[in-house]
GUDOLO-176611 format. One record per residue: residue in three letters; x, y, z of N, C-alpha, C, O in turn. Coordinates in steps of 0.001 Angstrom, whole numbers, padded with zeros to 6 digits, always signed. Example, Ala and Ser with C-alpha at 12.3 -4.5 7.8 and 13.67 -1.06 7.14 Angstrom:
2
ALA+013190-005690+007800+012300-004500+007800+013200-003300+007800+014236-003319+008465;SER+012850-002250+007080+013670-001060+007140+012900+000030+007870+013409+001138+008039;
//
This chain:
305
MET+000833-001191+000000+000000+000000+000000+000880+001258+000000+001934+001272+000635;PRO+000458+002298-000699+001244+003527-000748+001164+004304+000555+000271+004084+001373;ALA+002109+005216+000734+002087+006083+001907+000889+007024+001842+000221+007134+000814;ARG+000634+007693+002952-000587+008483+003083-000700+009564+001998-001790+009820+001487;GLY+000416+010189+001655+000343+011323+000758+000283+010982-000717+000019+011870-001528;ARG+000514+009738-001101+000611+009380-002512-000758+008947-003024-001042+007759-003177;ILE-001586+009935-003280-002982+009688-003607-003129+008929-004917-004053+008128-005057;TRP-002238+009160-005882-002378+008486-007167-002109+006996-007034-002734+006191-007724;LEU-001180+006617-006151-000941+005194-005921-002113+004552-005174-002466+003400-005424;LEU-002703+005308-004260-003865+004803-003533-005038+004599-004491-005782+003625-004380;GLY-005191+005531-005430-006228+005349-006450-005963+004137-007319-006886+003396-007658;GLY-004696+003928-007686-004348+002740-008471-004610+001449-007719-005080+000468-008296;ALA-004301+001453-006416-004589+000278-005593-006088+000012-005538-006513-001143-005525;SER-006890+001070-005507-008350+000913-005482-008859+000308-006781-009750-000542-006769;VAL-008293+000746-007906-008691+000178-009199-008307-001301-009268-009091-002132-009726;GLY-007100-001620-008810-006688-003026-008794-007576-003878-007913-007909-005010-008265;PHE-007962-003331-006758-008866-004054-005873-010210-004292-006548-010771-005383-006441;ALA-010734-003281-007242-012021-003421-007920-011962-004488-009005-012957-005167-009257;LEU-010816-004643-009647-010689-005625-010719-010635-007053-010178-011205-007966-010776;PHE-009953-007245-009050-009704-008599-008563-010569-008998-007369-010634-010179-007029;ALA-011226-008049-006733-012049-008382-005567-013314-007531-005562-013687-006955-004540;TYR-013963-007461-006714-015125-006592-006875-016219-006907-005868-016886-005992-005386;ASN-016419-008181-005538-017516-008545-004647-017292-008075-003210-018205-008146-002388;MET-016074-007590-002898-015798-007078-001560-015797-005552-001510-015337-004963-000532;PHE-016307-004916-002556-016383-003458-002551-017245-002974-001386-016914-001976-000746;GLY-018342-003671-001107-019214-003293+000001-018481-003309+001326-018663-002413+002151;LEU-017648-004328+001540-016877-004411+002779-015902-003246+002886-015801-002624+003944;ALA-015179-002938+001804-014218-001830+001842-014924-000514+002162-014429+000275+002966;ALA-016074-000275+001541-016803+000967+001777-017353+001033+003200-017273+002079+003844;LEU-017907-000067+003694-018450-000076+005055-017342+000075+006095-017523+000761+007100;ALA-016195-000565+005857-015078-000432+006792-014563+001004+006818-014252+001539+007882;LEU-014473+001626+005636-014045+003024+005582-015034+003916+006329-014630+004805+007079;ALA-016331+003675+006122-017347+004468+006815-017222+004318+008323-017301+005305+009054;ALA-017027+003086+008795-016916+002854+010238-015664+003520+010809-015705+004093+011898;LEU-014558+003445+010076-013321+004066+010544-013458+005584+010624-013036+006201+011602;LEU-014051+006181+009591-014231+007632+009601-015196+008066+010698-015036+009127+011301;LEU-016193+007234+010946-017197+007582+011958-016588+007640+013353-016906+008529+014142;VAL-015711+006684+013650-015134+006651+014999-013853+007476+015090-013379+007751+016192;ALA-013283+007876+013949-012022+008616+013971-012219+010116+014129-011365+010795+014699;GLY-013330+010639+013631-013484+012088+013641-014857+012525+014091-015841+011797+013962;LYS-014898+013720+014616-016164+014281+015077-016640+015429+014177-017737+015953+014370;GLY-015821+015819+013200-016161+016949+012366-017201+016618+011309-017472+015452+011019;ALA-017776+017668+010743-018805+017489+009714-018236+016807+008473-018932+016032+007818;ARG-016977+017091+008148-016367+016508+006959-016273+014987+007087-016657+014262+006169;GLU-015760+014499+008230-015644+013057+008428-017016+012385+008434-017195+011314+007855;LEU-017986+013029+009097-019327+012442+009158-019976+012384+007777-020666+011416+007458;THR-019759+013413+006956-020306+013417+005604-019683+012317+004759-020383+011581+004064;LEU-018350+012212+004827-017659+011171+004072-018062+009775+004553-018215+008851+003754;ALA-018231+009638+005870-018670+008353+006414-020058+007995+005901-020322+006840+005565;GLY-020950+008992+005840-022290+008738+005318-022285+008321+003859-023020+007416+003464;VAL-021459+008978+003057-021365+008619+001635-020833+007202+001472-021374+006415+000696;ALA-019762+006878+002211-019184+005540+002121-020164+004479+002605-020278+003414+001997;ALA-020875+004764+003701-021850+003804+004225-022982+003580+003234-023415+002446+003033;ALA-023473+004668+002604-024556+004529+001624-024105+003705+000435-024851+002861-000060;ALA-022874+003950-000032-022360+003182-001165-022194+001712-000800-022544+000826-001580;GLY-021654+001461+000399-021467+000072+000819-022771-000673+000997-022903-001812+000551;LEU-023745-000033+001650-025041-000680+001856-025764-000922+000540-026377-001972+000347;ALA-025694+000054-000372-026332-000117-001678-025725-001295-002422-026439-002094-003027;PHE-024405-001397-002373-023736-002506-003059-024158-003838-002452-024467-004784-003177;VAL-024172-003914-001125-024528-005167-000453-025956-005580-000783-026213-006742-001094;VAL-026881-004632-000716-028298-004950-000948-028548-005335-002400-029252-006308-002668;LEU-027987-004593-003327-028234-004848-004743-027587-006142-005224-028032-006729-006210;ASN-026544-006587-004538-025841-007794-004972-026251-009042-004198-025726-010124-004460;ALA-027166-008916-003260-027599-010077-002475-028620-010890-003263-029785-010974-002877;VAL-028177-011491-004374-029083-012202-005266-029047-013710-005051-029902-014418-005582;ASP-028094-014217-004296-028039-015652-004017-027499-015850-002601-027052-014885-001980;PRO-027528-017078-002076-027116-017286-000679-025701-016814-000369-025460-016255+000701;PHE-024766-017030-001285-023392-016627-001009-023256-015117-000909-022633-014615+000026;ASP-023827-014390-001854-023737-012932-001823-024461-012352-000609-024014-011363-000028;ALA-025588-012975-000227-026294-012513+000977-025434-012737+002220-025386-011886+003108;ALA-024756-013883+002280-023873-014166+003418-022698-013198+003435-022288-012745+004504;VAL-022150-012876+002264-021046-011924+002183-021494-010544+002671-020720-009830+003308;GLY-022745-010167+002373-023261-008894+002844-023311-008822+004359-022868-007840+004955;ALA-023855-009872+004988-023902-009897+006457-022495-009935+007043-022205-009248+008023;TYR-021637-010726+006449-020240-010837+006882-019534-009483+006795-018767-009124+007689;SER-019790-008737+005729-019143-007440+005540-019504-006467+006648-018646-005741+007151;GLY-020786-006454+007032-021207-005558+008104-020530-005870+009421-020094-004963+010130;VAL-020439-007164+009758-019811-007558+011024-018316-007241+011005-017779-006704+011974;VAL-017649-007573+009904-016205-007337+009814-015892-005847+009903-014961-005451+010604;ALA-016661-005021+009200-016427-003576+009235-016577-003031+010651-015754-002238+011107;ALA-017625-003457+011340-017841-002994+012712-016742-003489+013648-016260-002735+014493;ALA-016344-004758+013499-015299-005317+014357-013954-004655+014097-013170-004450+015024;PHE-013683-004319+012834-012403-003700+012483-012286-002302+013093-011279-001967+013716;ALA-013319-001503+012905-013289-000141+013458-013400-000159+014983-012716+000603+015666;GLY-014258-001026+015512-014392-001108+016961-013110-001555+017636-012733-001040+018688;GLY-012437-002529+017011-011174-002990+017573-010107-001912+017554-009275-001840+018458;ALA-010129-001063+016517-009142+000012+016429-009297+001012+017558-008332+001673+017941;VAL-010509+001130+018098-010763+002077+019182-010648+001404+020549-010004+001940+021451;LEU-011263+000240+020705-011367-000390+022021-010155-001237+022389-009769-001295+023556;ALA-009561-001888+021410-008413-002760+021690-007424-002668+020539-007254-003639+019801;PRO-006766-001523+020368-005894-001323+019209-004694-002263+019196-004023-002457+020210;VAL-004443-002832+018038-003280-003677+017776-002800-003319+016370-003496-002592+015661;PRO-001638-003805+015946-001222-003545+014561-002288-003960+013554-003060-004887+013797;VAL-002320-003264+012424-003409-003429+011459-003545-004876+011007-004663-005362+010835;TRP-002427-005575+010811-002494-006974+010364-003285-007809+011364-004206-008529+010979;ARG-002936-007721+012635-003645-008493+013656-005087-008021+013780-005997-008822+013993;GLN-005283-006733+013648-006636-006177+013733-007526-006732+012621-008693-007045+012857;ALA-006969-006856+011395-007734-007378+010262-008047-008858+010440-009158-009300+010149;VAL-007067-009623+010918-007302-011056+011150-008357-011254+012227-009222-012121+012110;ARG-008279-010448+013272-009257-010539+014362-010666-010209+013869-011622-010903+014214;ALA-010797-009154+013065-012107-008788+012531-012635-009867+011592-013832-010153+011583;THR-011745-010467+010802-012158-011551+009903-012706-012733+010691-013713-013329+010308;ALA-012043-013068+011790-012512-014173+012628-013886-013876+013217-014756-014747+013242;TRP-014084-012638+013695-015399-012252+014223-016463-012341+013129-017568-012824+013372;GLY-016131-011878+011937-017096-011928+010844-017479-013339+010466-018655-013632+010246;ALA-016481-014227+010389-016765-015622+010038-017627-016292+011100-018579-017003+010775;ALA-017294-016065+012376-018052-016688+013464-019491-016175+013501-020428-016961+013643;ALA-019666-014867+013374-021011-014296+013440-021857-014717+012244-023039-015023+012395;THR-021256-014732+011058-022012-015139+009865-022395-016608+009927-023503-016986+009549;GLY-021466-017439+010409-021781-018854+010565-022910-019091+011550-023806-019897+011298;ALA-022864-018382+012678-023924-018527+013685-025261-018036+013146-026294-018665+013377;LEU-025245-016904+012421-026489-016376+011854-027053-017325+010802-028260-017565+010763;GLY-026182-017866+009947-026638-018799+008924-027212-020069+009530-028208-020607+009045;LEU-026574-020543+010595-027068-021753+011258-028433-021503+011892-029303-022373+011877;ALA-028609-020302+012449-029879-019977+013095-031001-019802+012074-032137-020204+012328;LEU-030690-019202+010913-031727-018899+009927-031967-020021+008935-033100-020241+008507;ARG-030891-020746+008559-031007-021740+007492-030779-023167+007962-030969-024110+007195;GLY-030376-023334+009210-030163-024676+009726-028835-025264+009273-027944-024552+008809;THR-028725-026578+009420-027464-027249+009120-027143-027285+007632-026024-027631+007254;GLY-028097-026936+006787-027827-026916+005349-027202-025619+004868-027006-025435+003667;PHE-026882-024709+005796-026333-023409+005413-025042-023550+004627-024872-022899+003597;TRP-024132-024390+005098-022841-024548+004421-023024-025125+003022-022357-024703+002077;SER-023924-026085+002896-024180-026676+001578-024755-025649+000613-024431-025656-000575;GLU-025602-024771+001120-026140-023698+000274-025039-022775-000226-025026-022380-001392;LEU-024118-022437+000667-023005-021577+000269-022160-022246-000809-021809-021618-001808;GLN-021839-023511-000607-021020-024220-001594-021724-024294-002941-021108-024064-003982;TRP-023003-024611-002923-023741-024688-004180-023752-023337-004882-023569-023261-006097;SER-023966-022272-004117-024012-020935-004698-022674-020561-005324-022636-020022-006430;VAL-021566-020846-004617-020234-020535-005141-019951-021342-006398-019441-020805-007381;MET-020280-022627-006372-020016-023479-007531-020864-023056-008724-020422-023163-009868;HIS-022079-022576-008465-022921-022081-009559-022301-020843-010195-022252-020732-011420;GLN-021829-019919-009374-021172-018731-009911-019903-019094-010673-019641-018567-011754;ALA-019114-020009-010088-017866-020410-010735-018123-021109-012063-017401-020882-013034;SER-019148-021960-012114-019440-022675-013356-019847-021712-014464-019531-021936-015632;THR-020551-020639-014098-020939-019637-015099-019716-018946-015695-019622-018763-016909;VAL-018786-018567-014830-017578-017879-015296-016703-018819-016120-016233-018450-017195;VAL-016486-020025-015621-015618-020980-016324-016231-021375-017664-015510-021592-018638;ARG-017568-021471-017717-018224-021821-018980-017971-020740-020034-017781-021051-021210;GLU-017970-019477-019615-017689-018399-020560-016264-018501-021098-016011-018230-022272;VAL-015341-018894-020228-013954-019065-020665-013843-020208-021668-013141-020093-022673;ILE-014533-021303-021394-014463-022464-022268-015099-022179-023621-014652-022702-024643;GLU-016138-021355-023632-016754-020995-024911-015778-020241-025807-015853-020344-027031;ARG-014866-019488-025207-013872-018761-025995-012693-019655-026353-012136-019540-027444;TRP-012314-020539-025448-011194-021459-025681-011669-022889-025416-011466-023411-024319;PRO-012292-023522-026397-012860-024865-026203-011851-025902-025732-012226-026863-025061;ASN-010589-025727-026068-009578-026710-025664-009353-026739-024161-008733-027666-023639;SER-009857-025724-023462-009676-025673-022007-010777-026426-021258-010857-026329-020033;PHE-011624-027170-021966-012740-027871-021312-012295-028796-020169-013007-028881-019168;PRO-011147-029497-020272-010754-030398-019164-010590-029705-017816-010629-030368-016780;ILE-010407-028383-017807-010230-027705-016516-011560-027333-015876-011577-026813-014760;TYR-012677-027589-016559-013982-027124-016070-014297-027699-014693-014470-026949-013732;ASP-014370-029010-014594-014735-029630-013314-013728-029340-012199-014143-028991-011094;PRO-012398-029473-012450-011454-029174-011363-011561-027747-010840-011463-027520-009635;LEU-011763-026780-011744-011858-025392-011300-013113-025151-010470-013062-024500-009426;VAL-014233-025678-010939-015490-025489-010209-015393-026132-008823-015818-025544-007828;GLN-014830-027347-008764-014665-028012-007472-013709-027249-006570-013914-027160-005359;PHE-012657-026697-007178-011697-025926-006391-012359-024723-005736-012184-024494-004539;PHE-013121-023948-006514-013776-022769-005947-014813-023171-004896-015009-022461-003910;GLY-015474-024307-005109-016450-024756-004133-015834-025141-002805-016498-025088-001771;THR-014552-025532-002827-013858-025917-001594-013059-024765-000998-012996-024610+000221;ALA-012447-023953-001869-011479-022951-001409-012072-021558-001235-011328-020611-000980;PHE-013386-021406-001363-013935-020041-001273-013703-019379+000085-013589-018154+000120;PRO-013624-020118+001227-013312-019403+002479-011949-018708+002436-011803-017594+002938;ALA-010949-019367+001834-009626-018748+001730-009661-017531+000828-009044-016510+001132;LEU-010378-017633-000279-010465-016499-001202-011175-015319-000549-010784-014168-000743;VAL-012220-015610+000228-012927-014541+000938-012008-013885+001962-012018-012663+002110;MET-011217-014682+002668-010312-014110+003665-009260-013223+003015-008974-012139+003523;LEU-008681-013659+001908-007675-012855+001220-008278-011545+000718-007662-010486+000830;GLN-009481-011626+000168-010141-010413-000289-010494-009496+000885-010454-008272+000762;THR-010838-010099+002019-011154-009311+003208-009935-008535+003687-010032-007347+003998;LEU-008790-009204+003745-007567-008530+004178-007228-007369+003246-006808-006303+003695;ALA-007417-007588+001937-007153-006516+000976-008136-005366+001166-007738-004202+001120;ALA-009411-005676+001378-010430-004633+001569-010151-003804+002813-010283-002580+002786;LEU-009765-004459+003905-009499-003734+005147-008234-002886+005036-008176-001779+005572;ALA-007227-003405+004343-006013-002606+004130-006333-001360+003310-005841-000272+003609;LEU-007154-001522+002280-007531-000385+001439-008338+000635+002239-008096+001837+002136;ALA-009302+000157+003039-010112+001060+003862-009240+001809+004868-009449+002997+005114;TRP-008271+001116+005443-007391+001745+006430-006584+002878+005792-006451+003954+006376;GLN-006048+002636+004599-005243+003659+003949-006096+004851+003495-005646+005995+003570;TRP-007324+004592+003023-008196+005707+002656-008586+006515+003897-008683+007741+003834;HIS-008808+005839+005009-009129+006564+006242-007932+007412+006681-008110+008491+007246;GLN-006714+006927+006424-005528+007730+006709-005536+009016+005900-005129+010074+006379;ARG-006002+008904+004674-006014+010062+003779-007134+011040+004127-006952+012251+004005;LEU-008284+010533+004556-009479+011368+004692-009737+011864+006114-010353+012915+006291;ALA-009281+011134+007124-009566+011516+008512-008573+012564+008995-007381+012490+008696;ALA-009072+013535+009740-008180+014555+010308-007267+013958+011365-006108+014353+011483;ASN-007785+013007+012133-007001+012338+013178-007162+010833+013031-008035+010242+013666;PRO-006330+010201+012198-006452+008756+011976-006307+007961+013268-005727+008438+014243;LEU-006837+006756+013261-006852+005920+014454-005506+005273+014739-005317+004695+015809;GLY-004586+005357+013820-003279+004750+014005-002386+005094+012838-002810+005814+011934;PRO-001163+004602+012828-000240+004909+011730-000655+004195+010451-001353+003182+010501;PRO-000229+004719+009308-000527+004018+008040+000250+002721+007938+001186+002477+008700;LEU-000145+001904+006998+000596+000675+006742+002013+001006+006294+002247+002024+005642;ALA+002942+000150+006646+004324+000339+006225+004436+000139+004719+003569-000502+004125;PRO+005474+000668+004089+005670+000429+002655+005715-001064+002344+006105-001874+003184;PHE+005310-001415+001126+005209-002821+000752+006532-003557+000930+006535-004733+001292;ARG+007647-002892+000682+008941-003574+000770+009236-004046+002198+010139-004855+002406;GLN+008484-003547+003177+008672-003986+004561+007655-005046+004977+007611-005432+006145;PHE+006843-005519+004043+005770-006454+004388+006329-007747+004952+007211-008371+004362;ARG+005808-008135+006089+006141-009416+006715+005079-009723+007751+004244-008873+008060;PHE+005103-010914+008280+004162-011307+009329+004877-012301+010222+006035-012638+009974;GLY+004206-012769+011249+004835-013613+012251+005462-014873+011679+004861-015555+010850;ASP+006673-015178+012126+007370-016362+011612+006708-017664+012035+006928-018700+011409;HIS+005904-017625+013084+005250-018853+013547+004217-019386+012548+003805-020543+012638;TRP+003793-018529+011578+002807-018989+010600+003358-020068+009682+002588-020733+008989;VAL+004670-020259+009659+005238-021308+008820+004756-022684+009271+004721-023627+008480;TRP+004385-022792+010544+003854-024073+011023+002511-024395+010382+002126-025562+010310;GLY+001801-023386+009920+000568-023644+009181+000839-024402+007893+000070-025287+007518;LEU+001935-024057+007208+002315-024800+006005+002698-026235+006349+002380-027167+005610;VAL+003385-026405+007482+003766-027756+007912+002519-028601+008167+002447-029756+007748;VAL+001548-028023+008852+000298-028739+009138-000433-029079+007834-000970-030177+007687;THR-000451-028140+006897-001113-028382+005616-000490-029563+004888-001204-030442+004406;LEU+000836-029590+004807+001527-030694+004140+001288-032013+004871+001151-033062+004241;LEU+001237-031957+006192+001003-033174+006977-000374-033754+006694-000514-034964+006512;VAL-001391-032900+006657-002756-033378+006390-002846-034032+005012-003479-035077+004861;TRP-002219-033423+004011-002288-033975+002661-001438-035232+002500-001671-036021+001585;ALA-000447-035427+003385+000438-036588+003263-000088-037807+004016+000257-038939+003676;VAL-000924-037587+005041-001406-038697+005876-002824-039060+005452-003731-038244+005616;PRO-003045-040256+004912-004386-040649+004444-005458-040591+005528-006612-040285+005226;LYS-005113-040874+006768-006103-040901+007834-006650-039503+008154-007664-039365+008838;LEU-005965-038478+007651-006414-037100+007894-007154-036523+006687-007302-035308+006562;ALA-007615-037406+005803-008245-036954+004554-009467-036078+004806-009783-035214+003988;ALA-010161-036287+005926-011354-035492+006215-011020-034025+006432-011902-033171+006340;LEU-009770-033722+006718-009352-032344+006989-008721-031674+005770-008190-030568+005876;LYS-008777-032331+004624-008102-031776+003452-008696-030443+003017-007967-029569+002547;GLY-010000-030274+003164-010621-029001+002792-010099-027851+003644-009782-026778+003132;VAL-010013-028090+004964-009476-027074+005866-008022-026787+005533-007599-025630+005509;ALA-007250-027852+005275-005833-027677+004961-005643-026917+003655-004724-026108+003532;LEU-006520-027181+002671-006422-026467+001397-006608-024969+001599-005856-024167+001045;ASN-007604-024592+002387-007860-023174+002627-006724-022513+003403-006297-021408+003066;LEU-006239-023184+004435-005126-022644+005211-003882-022514+004344-003192-021495+004389;GLY-003595-023547+003553-002415-023508+002697-002510-022437+001628-001507-021809+001290;LEU-003704-022219+001089-003877-021204+000052-003634-019803+000608-002931-019002-000008;VAL-004216-019507+001774-004021-018186+002382-002548-017948+002677-002005-016898+002332;LEU-001894-018924+003315-000492-018743+003681+000408-018679+002452+001384-017930+002438;SER+000087-019455+001425+000911-019436+000215+000869-018072-000456+001898-017568-000905;VAL-000323-017468-000528-000427-016129-001120+000348-015117-000285+001041-014260-000834;LEU+000235-015210+001032+000945-014270+001899+002457-014443+001791+003197-013459+001813;TYR+002918-015684+001674+004359-015911+001524+004851-015441+000160+005984-014975+000040;CYS+004007-015559-000877+004384-015007-002184+004527-013490-002100+005457-012919-002670;LEU+003600-012836-001384+003695-011394-001198+004938-011026-000390+005581-010011-000658;ARG+005266-011839+000581+006474-011591+001376+007720-011714+000496+008654-010920+000616;GLY+007725-012715-000387+008832-012848-001316+008927-011665-002258+010023-011186-002549;ALA+007776-011185-002744+007773-010017-003625+008273-008781-002889+008962-007948-003477;ALA+007933-008654-001601+008420-007521-000816+009936-007570-000659+010599-006533-000675;ILE+010479-008772-000508+011933-008921-000406+012595-008482-001707+013598-007769-001691;VAL+012026-008913-002837+012571-008516-004135+012522-007004-004297+013483-006393-004766;ALA+011394-006397-003906+011263-004946-004011+012287-004232-003135+012868-003228-003547;ALA+012510-004753-001920+013481-004136-001017+014901-004253-001557+015659-003284-001529;LEU+015263-005442-002050+016614-005642-002578+016824-004839-003857+017900-004286-004081;ALA+015776-004778-004705+015885-003996-005941+016052-002523-005630+016847-001834-006271;GLY+015300-002033-004640+015442-000639-004253+016824-000339-003703+017347+000762-003871;GLY+017414-001339-003038+018740-001144-002472+019832-000995-003514+020863-000378-003245;VAL+019619-001552-004704+020631-001447-005768+020218-000431-006834+020870-000318-007873;GLY+019135+000306-006575+018756+001385-007466+017810+001038-008584+017644+001836-009506;VAL+017169-000141-008542+016192-000513-009565+014869+000174-009242+014338-000034-008150;PRO+014314+000984-010143+013070+001701-009845+011873+000764-009752+011867-000332-010312;VAL+010859+001231-009027+009655+000422-008827+008955+000132-010150+008437-000967-010349;TRP+008936+001114-011061+008207+000914-012314+008800-000225-013127+008080-000883-013878;THR+010108-000472-012991+010728-001595-013702+010165-002920-013199+009865-003812-013993;LEU+010021-003049-011890+009451-004281-011320+008006-004456-011765+007575-005576-012042;LEU+007251-003360-011837+005859-003448-012279+005772-003911-013727+004919-004728-014072;VAL+006663-003385-014583+006667-003788-015992+006997-005265-016121+006359-005975-016899;VAL+007985-005738-015371+008358-007155-015412+007191-008024-014949+006934-009080-015527;THR+006489-007583-013912+005342-008353-013412+004230-008425-014449+003651-009491-014660;VAL+003927-007308-015096+002881-007290-016126+003249-008221-017281+002393-008949-017785;ILE+004508-008204-017701+004954-009089-018789+004825-010547-018379+004398-011388-019170;ALA+005202-010845-017121+005098-012227-016638+003655-012704-016623+003366-013845-016983;VAL+002745-011819-016202+001323-012183-016184+000808-012397-017604+000039-013326-017852;ALA+001225-011548-018528+000754-011650-019906+001259-012912-020591+000530-013531-021366;LEU+002496-013296-020313+003086-014453-020988+002785-015774-020284+003008-016840-020858;VAL+002287-015722-019061+001875-016880-018261+003054-017768-017868+003236-018046-016683;LEU+003857-018219-018830+004931-019164-018527+005925-018600-017523+006238-019273-016541;PRO+006444-017363-017736+007319-016818-016695+006630-016704-015348+007270-016827-014303;LEU+005309-016466-015372+004558-016362-014119+004595-017685-013361+004666-017695-012132;LEU+004548-018806-014091+004592-020121-013455+005936-020383-012792+006030-021198-011875;LEU+006969-019697-013250+008278-019805-012621+008444-018757-011521+009120-018997-010521;LEU+007827-017606-011713+007965-016508-010763+007282-016813-009439+007857-016571-008378;ILE+006063-017341-009484+005301-017573-008256+006000-018562-007320+006150-018260-006136;PRO+006435-019741-007808+007160-020639-006891+008433-020014-006337+008803-020263-005190;GLY+009104-019198-007155+010314-018545-006667+010026-017561-005551+010743-017532-004551;LEU+008976-016746-005708+008607-015790-004662+008153-016513-003403+008476-016095-002291;TRP+007400-017603-003575+006931-018381-002424+008117-018936-001639+008153-018851-000411;THR+009075-019497-002349+010264-020059-001694+011045-018975-000965+011502-019179+000159;LEU+011196-017822-001610+011912-016718-000988+011198-016254+000277+011836-015988+001296;GLY+009869-016156+000208+009105-015726+001371+009198-016709+002525+009334-016304+003679;VAL+009125-018006+002218+009190-019019+003270+010572-019019+003934+010663-019040+005161;PHE+011637-018996+003144+012987-019065+003716+013388-017772+004429+014354-017752+005191;ASP+012639-016690+004178+012888-015462+004926+012603-015662+006407+013094-014908+007247;THR+011805-016682+006729+011521-017004+008122+012809-017230+008904+012930-016791+010047;TRP+013764-017911+008292+015012-018234+008979+016189-017350+008545+017088-017078+009341;LEU+016183-016905+007292+017351-016201+006772+017253-014682+006870+018272-013994+006816;ALA+016036-014149+007015+015834-012700+007207+016666-011894+006213+017574-011159+006602;PHE+016350-012039+004935+017182-011461+003883+017337-009947+004021+018440-009425+003857;ARG+016256-009239+004318+016328-007783+004385+017175-007307+005558+017912-006329+005436;GLN+017072-007999+006701+017877-007619+007845+019355-007903+007601+020221-007126+008002;ARG+019632-009017+006943+021030-009349+006655+021656-008302+005732+022799-007889+005925;ARG+020885-007881+004727+021449-006913+003795+021681-005567+004470+022604-004831+004121;ALA+020824-005257+005445+020973-003987+006160+022015-004072+007264+022260-003091+007967;GLY+022632-005245+007420+023660-005387+008443+023110-005612+009826+023836-005469+010810;GLN+021817-005969+009926+021212-006214+011219+021243-007695+011523+021416-008523+010629;SER+021073-008021+012790+021036-009413+013195+019741-010039+012723+018676-009448+012902;PRO+019802-011253+012106+018574-011908+011656+017768-012520+012778+016654-012994+012551;VAL+018305-012521+013982+017589-013091+015117+016517-012128+015559+016792-010950+015786;ARG+015267-012625+015688+014146-011756+016037+013428-012333+017255+012446-011757+017723;
//
């Protein structure tokens, strides 16, 4: 995320979020509204909070066309309230604050779904996600008929891994809301996010990858494969981002401009094949940073934390 003053980068991050996590726009808007509401007492903050809340509520209501979208709407309201409330009542670093709010949202939505829809709530969510995924994948196959063999695996994947995808989108939405609140509030609730090149998280999360591999390797734990898939997916994306942050930090240290890295990334995405080599490399770099602390070593600091 960009620093508070770099509005054009913040706008670019918002466009990127809209492209890749459009269904979480309501959450980002509601979280921003809640943050502005509790951060400021002035007319400007209250007006901006009202606009953001109206946009978020409109998005949630208009998009609640199936069980999954309706559940996401309820989840968004709880997460936004928990995120802003936690920032005031029990402030912690933004990363922990976002994870905590996500947990509250998942628990509250699950309890509400169980109360309203009974034990079939989870099955309804899976069916709804798979229906949406099948529609999108079918459109892809109509354009590229040779890709038909991926139809069933992709639909099944989304039907199993949607909790991880929702969590990743939630973290992105809350980070975006936090940075916009930094820009718009006269007295923000805390410091802005650190520059991307400093991105890291607790080293103990590497045990989540160990548990994931263990579940998939032991046949007797097959019933937990769905949980392990979601945990592994979330951690793998975060470790890839950690690896990318290391590359950005090292590149900046030798004078490589940020725009060069962006151009290389766009080319890799367009050509696909380099991307298949880039992602495992970033993941490996992020995981081994747990023990090798590449950025601290380069700065001459002790890697012991």
